[in-house]
C-alpha positions as CSV (number, residue, x, y, z in Angstrom):
1,M,0.0,0.0,0.0
2,T,1.5,3.3,-1.0
3,R,1.8,6.0,1.5
4,A,0.9,9.5,0.7
5,P,3.9,11.8,0.4
6,S,4.7,14.0,3.3
7,P,3.9,17.7,3.0
8,D,7.4,18.5,3.5
9,Q,8.5,16.4,0.6
10,P,8.6,17.9,-2.8
11,P,6.0,16.5,-5.2
12,P,7.1,13.9,-7.6
13,N,8.0,14.5,-11.1
14,G,8.7,18.1,-10.4
15,L,5.0,18.9,-9.8
16,R,3.9,21.7,-7.5
17,R,1.9,20.8,-4.5
18,A,-1.4,22.4,-4.3
19,E,-2.6,24.1,-1.3
20,P,-5.4,22.5,0.8
21,W,-8.9,23.5,-0.3
22,G,-10.4,26.3,1.6
23,A,-7.0,27.5,2.9
24,A,-5.9,30.9,1.9
25,R,-2.5,32.2,2.2
26,R,-2.5,35.2,4.2
27,R,-0.1,37.9,3.8
28,G,2.6,37.7,6.5
29,A,1.9,34.1,7.5
30,A,4.8,31.8,8.0
31,E,5.6,29.8,5.1
32,Q,7.4,27.0,6.9
33,G,6.0,25.1,9.8
34,A,3.0,27.4,10.4
35,T,-0.4,26.0,11.5
36,P,-3.3,26.9,9.1
37,R,-6.5,28.7,10.6
38,M,-10.3,27.9,9.9
39,E,-12.2,30.6,7.8
40,H,-16.0,31.2,7.4
41,V,-17.6,31.4,3.9
42,R,-19.8,34.4,3.6
43,I,-23.2,34.0,1.6
44,T,-24.5,37.2,0.1
45,T,-28.2,38.5,-0.2
46,P,-28.5,37.7,-4.0
47,D,-27.6,34.1,-3.2
48,L,-30.3,33.9,-0.6
49,A,-32.9,35.4,-3.1
50,R,-32.0,32.9,-5.7
51,R,-32.3,30.0,-3.3
52,A,-35.8,31.3,-2.2
53,A,-37.0,31.6,-5.8
54,L,-35.9,28.1,-6.5
55,G,-37.9,26.9,-3.5
56,V,-41.1,28.7,-4.6
57,L,-40.6,27.3,-8.1
58,Q,-40.3,23.8,-6.8
59,K,-43.5,24.2,-4.8
60,R,-45.5,25.5,-7.8
61,L,-44.3,22.7,-9.9
62,M,-45.5,20.2,-7.4
63,I,-48.9,21.9,-7.1
64,G,-49.2,22.0,-10.9
65,L,-48.3,18.4,-11.2
66,L,-50.9,17.4,-8.6
67,G,-53.5,19.6,-10.3
68,F,-53.0,18.1,-13.8
69,S,-52.9,14.7,-12.3
70,L,-56.2,15.3,-10.7
71,L,-57.7,16.8,-14.0
72,F,-56.6,13.8,-16.1
73,A,-57.9,11.5,-13.5
74,V,-61.4,13.2,-13.7
75,L,-61.3,13.1,-17.5
76,A,-60.3,9.5,-17.5
77,G,-63.1,8.7,-15.1
78,R,-65.7,10.6,-17.2
79,L,-64.5,8.9,-20.4
80,V,-64.8,5.5,-18.7
81,D,-68.3,6.5,-17.5
82,V,-69.7,7.7,-20.9
83,S,-68.0,5.0,-23.0
84,V,-68.2,2.0,-20.7
85,I,-70.5,2.4,-17.7
86,H,-73.1,4.8,-19.2
87,P,-72.5,5.1,-22.9
88,L,-74.3,8.0,-24.8
89,K,-76.7,7.1,-27.7
90,P,-75.8,8.6,-31.1
91,D,-77.7,11.8,-32.1
92,A,-80.5,11.1,-34.6
93,A,-80.2,14.5,-36.2
94,A,-76.5,14.2,-36.7
95,I,-76.9,10.7,-38.3
96,A,-79.7,12.0,-40.5
97,A,-77.5,14.9,-41.7
98,Q,-74.8,12.5,-42.8
99,T,-77.1,10.0,-44.5
100,P,-77.5,10.6,-48.2
101,R,-81.0,11.4,-49.5
102,T,-82.4,10.1,-52.8
103,N,-85.4,12.5,-52.9
104,I,-84.1,16.0,-52.2
105,A,-87.0,18.5,-52.3
106,L,-86.5,21.6,-54.3
107,P,-86.8,25.0,-52.5
108,P,-90.3,26.6,-52.8
109,P,-90.8,28.8,-55.8
110,A,-90.5,32.6,-55.4
111,R,-93.8,33.1,-57.1
112,A,-97.1,31.3,-56.1
113,E,-99.0,29.1,-58.6
114,I,-102.4,30.0,-60.0
115,T,-105.1,27.3,-60.4
116,D,-108.6,27.2,-61.7
117,R,-111.6,26.6,-59.4
118,N,-111.0,22.9,-59.6
119,G,-107.3,23.0,-58.7
120,V,-106.0,22.7,-62.3
121,I,-102.7,24.5,-62.5
122,L,-102.8,27.5,-64.8
123,A,-99.5,29.1,-63.9
124,V,-96.5,27.7,-62.0
125,S,-92.8,28.7,-61.5
126,L,-90.3,26.0,-62.5
127,P,-86.5,25.9,-61.9
128,G,-84.4,26.7,-64.9
129,A,-81.2,28.3,-66.1
130,A,-80.1,31.5,-67.8
131,L,-77.1,31.7,-70.1
132,Y,-74.8,34.6,-69.7
133,A,-71.3,35.6,-70.7
134,N,-68.4,37.8,-69.5
135,P,-67.2,39.3,-72.8
136,K,-63.8,40.1,-71.2
137,Q,-63.2,36.4,-70.8
138,V,-64.5,35.2,-74.2
139,A,-61.4,34.8,-76.5
140,D,-63.2,34.3,-79.8
141,P,-66.8,35.7,-79.8
142,A,-67.4,34.6,-83.4
143,L,-66.6,31.0,-82.7
144,A,-68.5,31.0,-79.4
145,A,-71.5,32.5,-81.1
146,R,-71.5,29.8,-83.8
147,L,-71.2,27.0,-81.3
148,I,-74.0,28.3,-79.1
149,A,-76.4,29.0,-82.0
150,R,-76.0,25.4,-83.1
151,T,-77.0,24.2,-79.6
152,I,-79.9,26.6,-79.1
153,P,-82.2,26.9,-82.2
154,G,-83.6,30.4,-82.7
155,L,-80.6,32.3,-81.4
156,D,-79.0,34.6,-84.0
157,P,-75.2,34.0,-84.3
158,A,-74.7,37.7,-85.3
159,W,-76.6,38.9,-82.3
160,L,-74.7,36.6,-80.0
161,E,-71.3,37.7,-81.4
162,H,-72.3,41.3,-81.0
163,R,-73.2,40.7,-77.3
164,M,-70.0,38.8,-76.5
165,A,-67.7,41.3,-78.4
166,D,-68.6,44.2,-76.1
167,R,-65.4,44.3,-74.1
168,K,-66.7,47.2,-72.0
169,R,-69.1,44.9,-70.2
170,D,-68.5,42.0,-67.9
171,F,-72.0,40.6,-67.9
172,V,-74.5,40.0,-70.8
173,Y,-77.5,37.7,-71.0
174,L,-77.5,35.4,-74.0
175,D,-80.6,33.3,-73.2
176,R,-83.0,33.2,-70.2
177,G,-84.9,30.2,-71.2
178,L,-82.5,27.2,-71.3
179,T,-83.9,23.7,-71.0
180,S,-82.0,21.1,-69.0
181,A,-80.7,19.5,-72.2
182,Q,-79.5,22.8,-73.6
183,E,-77.7,23.7,-70.4
184,L,-75.9,20.3,-70.5
185,A,-75.0,20.6,-74.1
186,I,-73.6,24.1,-73.8
187,N,-71.7,23.1,-70.7
188,R,-70.0,20.3,-72.7
189,L,-68.7,23.0,-75.2
190,G,-66.4,24.3,-72.5
191,I,-66.3,27.8,-73.8
192,P,-64.3,30.1,-71.4
193,G,-66.4,33.1,-70.2
194,I,-69.8,31.3,-70.6
195,Y,-71.7,30.8,-67.4
196,F,-75.1,29.7,-66.1
197,E,-77.5,31.3,-63.6
198,N,-80.1,29.5,-61.7
199,I,-83.5,31.2,-62.2
200,E,-87.2,30.4,-62.3
201,H,-89.4,30.1,-65.4
202,R,-93.1,31.0,-65.3
203,H,-94.9,28.2,-67.1
204,Y,-98.5,28.2,-68.3
205,P,-99.5,24.6,-69.0
206,E,-102.7,25.5,-70.8
207,G,-101.0,27.6,-73.4
208,D,-103.5,30.0,-75.0
209,L,-106.4,29.1,-72.7
210,A,-107.1,32.0,-70.3
211,A,-104.0,33.8,-71.6
212,H,-105.6,37.2,-71.3
213,I,-106.8,36.5,-67.8
214,L,-103.4,35.3,-66.6
215,G,-101.4,37.9,-68.4
216,G,-97.7,37.3,-67.9
217,V,-94.4,38.1,-66.1
218,T,-91.1,39.6,-67.0
219,P,-87.9,37.4,-67.1
220,D,-87.3,38.4,-63.4
221,Q,-90.7,37.1,-62.4
222,R,-92.6,40.4,-62.1
223,G,-96.2,40.5,-63.3
224,I,-96.8,42.8,-66.2
225,A,-100.4,42.0,-67.3
226,G,-103.6,40.3,-66.2
227,I,-103.9,38.5,-62.9
228,E,-100.2,38.2,-62.6
229,A,-99.9,42.0,-62.5
230,Y,-102.9,42.7,-60.4
231,Y,-101.8,40.3,-57.6
232,N,-98.0,40.7,-58.1
233,T,-97.4,41.6,-54.5
234,R,-99.5,38.7,-53.2
235,M,-97.9,36.2,-55.5
236,T,-94.4,37.0,-54.3
237,G,-95.3,37.4,-50.6
238,E,-94.1,35.2,-47.7
239,P,-95.3,32.6,-47.9
240,A,-96.2,32.4,-51.5
241,R,-99.8,31.2,-51.3
242,P,-101.5,29.7,-54.4
243,L,-104.2,31.8,-56.0
244,R,-107.4,30.0,-56.9
245,L,-109.5,31.6,-59.7
246,S,-113.2,31.2,-60.4
247,I,-112.3,30.1,-64.0
248,D,-113.3,26.6,-65.0
249,I,-110.7,25.7,-67.6
250,G,-113.1,23.2,-69.2
251,A,-115.7,25.8,-69.8
252,E,-112.9,28.2,-70.8
253,G,-111.8,25.9,-73.6
254,I,-115.4,25.4,-74.9
255,V,-116.0,29.2,-75.0
256,R,-112.8,29.8,-76.8
257,Q,-113.5,27.1,-79.4
258,E,-116.9,28.4,-80.2
259,I,-116.0,32.1,-80.5
260,M,-113.0,31.1,-82.6
261,K,-115.4,29.1,-84.9
262,A,-117.7,32.1,-85.1
263,M,-114.8,34.4,-86.0
264,T,-113.5,32.0,-88.6
265,D,-116.9,31.2,-90.2
266,W,-117.8,34.9,-90.5
267,D,-114.3,36.2,-91.4
268,A,-114.5,38.5,-88.4
269,R,-111.8,40.8,-86.9
270,G,-112.2,39.3,-83.4
271,A,-114.6,37.9,-80.9
272,C,-115.2,37.7,-77.2
273,G,-117.1,35.3,-75.0
274,I,-117.9,35.5,-71.2
275,V,-119.8,33.1,-68.9
276,M,-120.7,34.6,-65.4
277,S,-122.5,33.2,-62.4
278,V,-125.7,35.1,-61.7
279,R,-125.5,34.0,-58.0
280,T,-122.1,35.3,-57.2
281,G,-120.9,37.5,-60.1
282,R,-117.8,35.3,-60.5
283,V,-116.5,34.7,-64.0
284,L,-116.5,31.1,-65.1
285,A,-115.0,31.7,-68.5
286,M,-113.7,34.7,-70.4
287,A,-112.0,34.3,-73.8
288,S,-110.9,36.9,-76.4
289,V,-109.7,36.0,-79.9
290,P,-107.3,36.3,-81.5
291,D,-105.2,35.4,-78.6
292,Y,-101.7,34.1,-77.9
293,N,-99.8,31.4,-76.0
294,A,-99.2,32.7,-72.5
295,N,-95.7,31.3,-72.5
296,Q,-94.8,33.6,-75.4
297,L,-96.3,36.9,-74.3
298,G,-93.2,38.8,-75.2
299,S,-93.4,37.8,-78.9
300,A,-97.1,38.0,-79.3
301,P,-98.5,40.7,-81.7
302,A,-100.3,43.6,-80.2
303,D,-103.7,42.6,-81.7
304,A,-103.4,39.2,-80.0
305,R,-102.5,40.7,-76.7
306,F,-105.5,43.0,-76.7
307,N,-108.2,41.8,-74.3
308,R,-111.5,42.6,-76.1
309,C,-113.5,41.5,-73.0
310,V,-112.3,44.2,-70.7
311,S,-110.2,46.7,-72.7
312,G,-112.4,47.1,-75.8
313,D,-115.3,49.7,-75.6
314,Y,-118.0,48.8,-78.1
315,E,-121.5,50.1,-78.7
316,P,-123.7,47.3,-77.5
317,G,-126.6,47.8,-79.9
318,S,-130.0,46.3,-79.1
319,V,-128.7,44.2,-76.2
320,F,-128.9,47.5,-74.3
321,K,-132.7,47.3,-74.6
322,L,-132.4,45.0,-71.6
323,M,-131.3,48.0,-69.6
324,T,-134.1,50.2,-71.0
325,I,-136.9,47.8,-70.4
326,S,-135.8,46.7,-66.9
327,M,-135.3,50.3,-65.9
328,A,-138.8,51.1,-67.2
329,L,-140.5,48.2,-65.4
330,N,-138.7,48.8,-62.2
331,S,-139.6,52.5,-62.2
332,G,-143.3,51.8,-61.9
333,M,-144.1,54.4,-64.6
334,I,-144.4,51.7,-67.3
335,H,-146.0,48.3,-67.2
336,Y,-145.5,45.3,-69.5
337,W,-149.0,45.6,-70.9
338,D,-148.4,49.2,-72.1
339,R,-148.3,49.9,-75.8
340,F,-146.2,52.4,-77.8
341,D,-146.4,53.8,-81.3
342,T,-144.0,52.1,-83.6
343,S,-146.0,52.8,-86.7
344,H,-143.5,55.2,-88.3
345,P,-139.8,56.2,-88.0
346,L,-138.8,58.9,-85.6
347,H,-137.2,62.1,-86.9
348,V,-135.1,64.4,-84.7
349,G,-133.3,67.1,-86.6
350,R,-131.3,65.4,-89.3
351,F,-131.4,62.0,-87.6
352,T,-133.9,59.3,-88.2
353,V,-134.6,56.3,-85.9
354,T,-136.0,53.2,-87.7
355,D,-136.6,49.5,-87.1
356,F,-134.7,46.7,-88.9
357,E,-138.1,45.0,-89.6
358,P,-140.8,47.7,-89.1
359,V,-144.2,46.5,-88.1
360,H,-146.2,49.8,-88.4
361,I,-148.4,49.1,-85.3
362,W,-148.5,50.0,-81.6
363,L,-146.5,47.4,-79.7
364,A,-146.6,46.2,-76.1
365,V,-143.4,45.9,-74.1
366,P,-143.0,42.2,-74.7
367,H,-143.4,42.6,-78.4
368,I,-140.9,45.6,-78.5
369,L,-138.2,43.4,-76.9
370,A,-139.0,40.3,-79.0
371,V,-138.7,42.1,-82.3
372,S,-136.0,44.6,-81.0
373,S,-137.9,47.8,-81.9
374,N,-135.6,50.8,-81.8
375,I,-138.7,53.0,-82.1
376,G,-140.4,51.4,-79.1
377,A,-137.3,51.7,-76.9
378,S,-137.0,55.3,-77.8
379,R,-140.6,56.0,-76.8
380,I,-140.0,54.3,-73.5
381,A,-136.8,56.1,-72.7
382,T,-138.2,59.5,-73.5
383,I,-141.1,58.9,-71.1
384,L,-138.6,58.2,-68.3
385,G,-136.3,61.0,-69.3
386,P,-132.5,61.5,-69.1
387,E,-132.4,61.9,-65.3
388,I,-133.8,58.5,-64.6
389,Q,-131.8,56.9,-67.5
390,R,-128.5,58.3,-66.1
391,A,-129.4,57.3,-62.6
392,W,-130.0,53.7,-63.7
393,L,-126.8,53.4,-65.6
394,K,-124.8,55.1,-62.8
395,K,-126.1,52.6,-60.3
396,L,-125.1,49.7,-62.4
397,G,-121.5,51.0,-62.7
398,Y,-121.4,52.4,-66.2
399,F,-119.9,55.6,-65.1
400,R,-116.8,54.1,-63.4
401,R,-114.2,51.4,-64.1
402,P,-115.4,47.8,-63.8
403,D,-114.7,46.0,-60.5
404,I,-112.5,43.3,-61.9
405,Q,-109.0,42.0,-61.0
406,L,-107.5,43.0,-64.3
407,P,-105.4,46.2,-64.8
408,E,-106.4,46.4,-68.4
409,A,-110.1,47.0,-67.6
410,Q,-111.5,50.3,-69.0
411,P,-114.6,52.3,-68.0
412,A,-117.4,53.1,-70.4
413,I,-117.5,56.0,-72.9
414,Y,-120.6,58.2,-72.6
415,H,-121.9,61.7,-73.1
416,P,-121.7,64.2,-70.3
417,K,-124.8,65.3,-68.5
418,S,-124.7,68.7,-70.2
419,S,-125.2,67.1,-73.6
420,W,-127.5,64.2,-72.6
421,K,-130.5,65.6,-74.3
422,L,-133.4,64.2,-76.4
423,L,-131.3,62.5,-79.1
424,T,-128.8,60.9,-76.6
425,T,-131.7,59.6,-74.5
426,M,-133.2,58.0,-77.6
427,T,-130.0,56.5,-79.0
428,V,-128.7,55.2,-75.7
429,S,-132.1,53.3,-75.2
430,F,-131.2,51.0,-78.1
431,G,-127.4,50.8,-77.5
432,N,-126.0,53.6,-79.6
433,G,-124.3,56.7,-78.3
434,I,-122.6,54.8,-75.4
435,A,-119.8,52.3,-75.4
436,M,-118.6,49.8,-72.8
437,S,-116.6,46.6,-72.4
438,P,-118.4,43.3,-72.7
439,L,-117.5,42.5,-69.1
440,Q,-119.2,45.7,-67.9
441,L,-122.3,44.9,-70.0
442,I,-122.7,41.4,-68.8
443,S,-122.3,42.5,-65.2
444,S,-125.2,44.8,-65.4
445,V,-127.4,42.0,-66.8
446,V,-126.8,39.8,-63.8
447,P,-129.4,41.6,-61.5
448,V,-131.9,41.7,-64.4
449,V,-132.2,37.9,-64.3
450,N,-131.3,36.8,-60.8
451,G,-134.0,38.6,-58.9
452,G,-132.6,42.1,-58.8
453,V,-129.2,41.6,-56.9
454,W,-126.0,43.2,-58.3
455,Y,-122.6,41.6,-57.6
456,P,-119.2,43.0,-58.4
457,P,-117.6,40.8,-61.1
458,S,-114.7,38.7,-59.9
459,L,-112.1,36.3,-61.2
460,V,-111.2,34.9,-57.8
461,A,-112.9,31.8,-56.4
462,G,-114.3,31.9,-52.9
463,Q,-112.6,30.2,-50.0
464,P,-113.8,26.7,-49.2
465,G,-116.5,26.9,-46.6
466,A,-116.8,30.7,-46.9
467,P,-120.3,32.3,-47.3
468,P,-121.3,33.5,-50.7
469,P,-120.6,37.1,-51.5
470,E,-123.1,39.7,-50.4
471,G,-124.9,41.5,-53.2
472,V,-126.8,44.7,-53.4
473,R,-130.5,44.9,-54.4
474,V,-130.9,47.3,-57.3
475,M,-134.3,46.3,-58.7
476,S,-137.4,44.5,-57.5
477,Q,-137.9,40.7,-57.8
478,R,-141.1,41.3,-59.7
479,A,-139.3,43.4,-62.4
480,S,-136.6,40.7,-62.6
481,L,-139.1,37.9,-63.1
482,L,-140.9,39.9,-65.8
483,M,-137.6,40.4,-67.6
484,R,-136.8,36.7,-67.6
485,K,-140.2,36.1,-69.2
486,L,-139.6,38.8,-71.8
487,M,-136.1,37.4,-72.6
488,R,-137.5,34.0,-73.0
489,N,-139.9,35.4,-75.6
490,V,-137.0,36.7,-77.6
491,V,-135.9,33.0,-78.1
492,V,-139.2,31.2,-78.4
493,A,-141.5,33.7,-80.1
494,K,-142.1,32.9,-83.8
495,N,-140.8,36.3,-84.9
496,G,-138.2,36.7,-82.1
497,T,-134.8,37.7,-83.1
498,G,-133.1,35.1,-81.0
499,V,-134.6,31.9,-82.3
500,Y,-131.2,30.5,-83.2
501,A,-130.2,30.4,-79.5
502,R,-132.7,27.6,-78.8
503,V,-131.2,24.5,-77.2
504,P,-133.3,21.4,-76.8
505,G,-134.2,20.8,-73.2
506,Y,-132.8,24.1,-71.9
507,L,-134.9,27.2,-71.1
508,V,-132.7,29.9,-72.8
509,G,-133.6,33.5,-72.8
510,G,-131.7,36.4,-74.3
511,K,-131.4,39.5,-76.4
512,T,-129.7,40.1,-79.8
513,G,-127.5,43.0,-80.6
514,T,-126.4,44.5,-83.9
515,A,-124.4,47.7,-83.6
516,Q,-122.9,49.8,-86.4
517,V,-119.2,50.4,-86.2
518,V,-118.0,54.0,-85.8
519,G,-115.2,55.0,-88.3
520,K,-112.2,57.2,-87.7
521,N,-114.1,60.3,-88.8
522,G,-116.8,59.7,-86.1
523,A,-119.5,58.6,-88.5
524,Y,-120.9,55.1,-88.7
525,R,-119.4,52.9,-91.4
526,K,-121.8,51.4,-93.9
527,H,-122.2,47.6,-94.1
528,L,-120.0,47.0,-91.1
529,N,-121.3,46.1,-87.6
530,N,-120.6,44.1,-84.4
531,A,-123.0,41.2,-83.8
532,S,-123.8,40.0,-80.2
533,F,-126.1,37.9,-78.1
534,M,-126.8,38.1,-74.4
535,A,-128.3,34.9,-72.9
536,A,-129.2,33.5,-69.5
537,F,-130.1,29.8,-68.6
538,P,-132.0,28.1,-67.3
539,M,-134.6,30.9,-67.2
540,N,-136.8,29.1,-64.6
541,H,-133.8,29.1,-62.1
542,P,-131.1,31.2,-63.7
543,R,-127.5,30.0,-63.0
544,Y,-125.4,31.7,-65.7
545,V,-125.3,34.6,-68.1
546,I,-123.4,34.2,-71.4
547,Y,-122.4,37.0,-73.7
548,V,-120.8,36.6,-77.1
549,V,-119.8,39.5,-79.4
550,V,-118.3,39.0,-82.9
551,L,-116.5,42.0,-84.3
552,H,-116.9,43.0,-87.9
553,P,-118.4,39.8,-89.3
554,H,-118.8,39.3,-93.0
555,A,-121.3,37.1,-94.9
556,T,-118.9,34.5,-96.3
557,K,-119.8,32.0,-98.9
558,K,-120.0,29.3,-96.2
559,M,-122.6,31.3,-94.2
560,M,-124.5,32.9,-97.1
561,P,-127.1,30.2,-97.4
562,F,-127.8,30.4,-93.7
563,C,-127.8,34.2,-93.2
564,Y,-129.1,35.5,-96.6
565,G,-126.4,38.1,-96.5
566,F,-127.2,39.5,-93.0
567,T,-124.7,39.7,-90.2
568,T,-127.0,40.5,-87.3
569,G,-126.6,39.2,-83.8
570,G,-129.4,36.6,-84.3
571,Y,-127.5,35.0,-87.2
572,V,-123.9,35.4,-86.1
573,A,-123.7,35.3,-82.2
574,A,-126.9,33.5,-81.2
575,P,-125.8,30.1,-82.7
576,A,-122.5,30.4,-80.9
577,V,-124.2,30.9,-77.6
578,A,-126.5,27.9,-78.2
579,R,-123.5,25.7,-78.9
580,I,-121.8,26.9,-75.7
581,I,-124.9,26.2,-73.6
582,A,-125.4,22.7,-75.1
583,R,-121.7,21.8,-74.2
584,I,-121.2,23.4,-70.8
585,G,-124.7,22.7,-69.4
586,P,-124.1,19.0,-68.5
587,M,-120.5,19.8,-67.4
588,L,-121.9,22.3,-64.9
589,G,-124.5,19.8,-63.6
590,I,-127.4,21.5,-65.5
591,M,-129.2,18.7,-67.3
592,P,-131.8,19.3,-70.0
593,L,-135.4,19.0,-69.2
594,S,-137.9,16.8,-71.1
595,G,-141.5,15.8,-71.0
596,E,-143.9,17.2,-68.4
597,A,-141.1,18.9,-66.5
598,L,-140.1,20.9,-69.6
599,T,-143.7,21.8,-70.4
600,E,-144.4,22.9,-66.9
601,A,-141.3,25.1,-66.7
602,Q,-142.1,26.7,-70.1
603,D,-145.7,27.5,-69.1
604,K,-144.5,29.3,-66.0
605,L,-142.3,31.6,-68.2
606,A,-144.9,32.2,-70.9
607,I,-146.1,35.8,-71.5
608,P,-148.2,37.1,-74.4
609,L,-146.5,39.4,-76.9
610,D,-149.4,41.8,-76.6
611,P,-150.9,41.2,-73.1
612,P,-154.2,42.9,-72.1
613,A,-154.2,45.3,-69.2
614,P,-155.5,43.8,-65.9
615,P,-159.0,44.6,-65.0
616,G,-159.3,48.2,-63.7
617,R,-156.0,49.3,-65.1
618,L,-155.6,51.7,-67.9
619,A,-152.8,50.8,-70.3
620,L,-150.8,53.3,-72.3
621,G,-151.7,53.3,-75.9
622,P,-153.6,55.2,-78.5
623,G,-155.5,58.1,-76.8
624,H,-153.4,57.7,-73.6
625,P,-149.7,57.7,-74.6
626,F,-148.2,59.3,-71.5
627,P,-148.2,58.3,-67.8
628,P,-148.1,60.8,-65.0
629,G,-144.6,62.2,-64.5
630,A,-143.6,61.6,-68.2
631,S,-140.6,63.6,-69.4
632,K,-141.1,66.6,-71.7
633,Y,-139.0,64.7,-74.3
634,A,-141.9,62.2,-74.7
635,Y,-144.2,65.0,-75.7
636,I,-141.6,66.6,-78.0
637,L,-141.0,63.2,-79.7
638,A,-144.7,62.8,-80.2
639,G,-145.0,66.3,-81.7
640,R,-147.0,67.6,-78.8
641,K,-146.5,70.6,-76.5
642,P,-145.3,69.5,-73.1
643,P,-147.6,70.4,-70.2
644,A,-146.8,73.5,-68.2
645,A,-146.0,71.5,-65.1
646,I,-144.8,67.9,-65.0
647,D,-146.2,65.6,-62.3
648,A,-143.2,66.0,-60.0
649,A,-144.5,63.5,-57.4
650,A,-144.8,60.7,-60.0
651,H,-141.4,61.5,-61.5
652,D,-139.7,61.6,-58.1
653,A,-141.2,58.3,-57.1
654,A,-139.9,56.7,-60.3
655,L,-136.5,58.2,-59.7
656,A,-136.4,56.9,-56.1
657,R,-137.1,53.4,-57.3
658,T,-134.4,53.8,-59.9
659,E,-131.8,55.0,-57.4
660,F,-132.7,52.3,-54.9
661,W,-129.5,50.7,-53.6
662,Q,-129.7,48.3,-50.6
663,P,-126.8,46.1,-49.5
664,L,-128.2,42.7,-48.6
665,G,-127.8,41.3,-45.1
666,P,-128.4,37.8,-43.8
667,A,-132.1,38.1,-44.7
668,P,-132.4,40.2,-47.8
669,E,-135.6,42.2,-48.2
670,T,-137.5,42.7,-51.4
671,I,-138.8,46.0,-52.7
672,S,-142.2,46.5,-54.2
673,T,-142.4,48.5,-57.4
674,H,-145.4,50.3,-55.9
675,A,-143.5,51.6,-52.9
676,A,-140.9,54.4,-53.2
677,P,-137.9,54.1,-50.9
678,P,-136.4,57.2,-49.3
679,R,-134.3,59.4,-51.6
680,S,-131.4,59.4,-49.0
681,V,-130.3,55.8,-50.0
682,P,-126.6,56.0,-51.0
683,L,-125.9,55.6,-54.7
684,L,-123.2,53.4,-56.4
685,G,-120.3,55.3,-57.9
686,A,-121.2,58.7,-56.5
687,G,-118.9,61.3,-57.9
688,A,-117.5,59.0,-60.6
689,M,-116.0,60.8,-63.6
690,S,-116.5,59.9,-67.2
691,H,-113.8,58.2,-69.1
692,Q,-114.5,60.1,-72.3
693,T,-117.3,62.6,-73.0
694,M,-118.8,64.1,-76.1
695,N,-120.2,67.6,-76.4
696,T,-122.8,66.8,-79.1
697,D,-125.6,64.4,-79.6
698,R,-123.6,62.6,-82.3
699,P,-122.9,58.9,-81.7
700,V,-120.0,58.2,-79.5
701,R,-116.9,57.1,-81.3
702,R,-115.5,53.8,-80.2
703,A,-111.9,54.2,-79.0
704,R,-110.6,50.7,-78.7
705,G,-110.8,47.3,-80.4
């Protein structure tokens, strides 16, 4: 074992011995043989601070370690709980969201659909695509135009090239009516700068049926005509609720076919047909020809877009005698057994009023209507006078715009009060000197046949379960019943003008109309007229009123053997009405009568053409031509001097009956023609302004159609 060297010995190998650790050589200490002293190590304040900080850090690390250990223990316990002990069931909604669906429903259309009264879709919005381009991205507009034109027939390559060559624009439409096949074909072309936009197309499944009623929309789905324009806000509201019309598309098709046949057979300029319910005023069918495909409104000619049923103002001709006779019977001044002098024409200044087939005798009221005597109607109207005549027409809405859901509807054209003198009173009585739309005319006939109740015309069906619309009583039930009998005579009388409106098994009543056409110079054109027929059926229990007017018919070779060269309402329009009734009657649940039922119903509607006055009653006639309260114009027309004082009480009583206007409540009351209601009853259309007025007694010039 080797012994450590002595301190006194020199280190081996010449090495220097180190001093013991911790010893410090002090200055002046003995170098040889001295005994070393112990020294204390001094610790400074910074050293203590460092040691304290290290202690705090160690404590915090321990606390953090314990905290994280506890947290992970809790999470591990919760994980074991939810996955092993109490596992959570999968969320059904989350699974459903990740499950692929094979029947994805399309989003609801932005515009509501339109249906007829039976739910048949008339207008619907379908998803589609529009083709547009960014001209700044189209490298070769000419090539792109040729490729697109080959894919979409009807597009002009030159027009397409012009659109895509406009480098100043970054968006141009090329086509807004792409089909799915066209969209796919263009997409396959891969032309840079060509894009597609998801849009909606308004589609009209019935094409030209009810086209004028429906109207149309712009490419951005905004209504511009017809029902589409009138209900534009409703159709695009939230939510978009379907609109159900009163139109029966089956009846609409029949009416269109028959008026189109009449227009073609008679080489006419146009025609119109309307079917209206007398119980509600709702329109069942309304067709105007020529017409157009509703899907192609933008390309349809102006004449085809013109709705002759509501936008055309026409002089009605002798159909207007229904207004004159019903006004007279309701006034109480004239009775159906009264007779009037039709033995010679009437001369007023340079104007002469004649009959188409003069009879040269005194005619009773039923006979006047049956043979359509202009002279007889003039006599009746002048007895009542212009004040009563204007009050009757005003009450039935002739002096204001028709109440219908079509923006195109126009008010009537008539003379102002200041020029409504003798000649105007006479000409208006038989349908000249006043012009209105067919819709306005048929609306005024509804109360004449339904018991005296007026309804505003409507194209919208009632809500299921809702009560029927409330009407307004404008004439007595007695006067309405008499008018039904007189209208029946027009069809069944041997010399009635409406014999061609007869339909086997149906009790049809009506009135013919033949009105001359006014030329551009304000004068009537020779050998040119409008032929019309107004009908109601069945007359024992009226359900519908039908009106057909054929504009400018001509006696063609096909029709010459039938009409003998005449183009009157009885030859032209009455047969069309008969065909419509025969076809729509069974469809509407109105079956023809036969046997005793038919005979009994006909007997109840029978009335003599020249009935005698009841016992104790004095009829107007030779020797007694004027009733109390007759207007001075009646005396002037008869070549007599008017009395110094008109019977004001009789006149005021007749005027009060004419102005009568009673909204019906739950239990409508009837009015007797012998009792005068108070004059304070409000009038329809008070304050209405005329659409167009004339300052002379010359015939009114027709402005449209």
